[in-house]
N, C-alpha and C positions, 0 to 999 in steps of 0.2 A: 375108464380105460387108463391103464398106467403107461406113462411114457418112459422109455428107456433113457437113461442119462447118456448124453453124447459127450465125447471127449472134446475139450476146447480145441479150436483150430489155431495153432500158433502163428501161422502165416497171416491169417485174417486179423489176429490180435496186433501184430506188428504194423499191418497196413492201417488199421484203425488208429493206432497211436501216431503214426506218421501223418495221417490226415488231420488229426486234432492239433498237431504241433504247429504253432504259429511261425516258428523260425526255420522249420524243416532241417533241423540239425541232425535228426535221427537218420543214420545211414546203416545199411546192411552191407557187410563185406561179402565177397564172392562165396566164401566158404559157408557163411551163415545162410545165404540164399540156397546153396546146394543142400545144406542140411535140412532147411525148412521144406524145400521141394520134395526131398526124399521122405520126410515125415508125412507130408500131405499125400503123397502117392501111396505110402504104406497104409495110411488111414483109409484111403479110398478102397484099396484092394482088400483089406481085412474087414470092411463093413459087411455085416451079415446079409443085407439085401444084395450087395454086389456079388458076394460069394454065390448066392442062389442064381443070379443072372449068369455068372461065369459058368456054373455047372450046366445051366440050360443051353448055353451057347456051345460048350464043349461036347455036351451030350453024355455026361457021365451020370 
């Protein structure tokens, strides 16, 4: 069975880098957080499995 390649999650990458940081110098500015949250939401909505579920809910 082939697995489809999933796009990396930039928000999780930043969180992982932050957790690994011993000095916790890594900070995200407000605009960075907004941009990453928007990218995360867009990835969620455009995921093929979610599109199928949305169609089922809407009934189209």
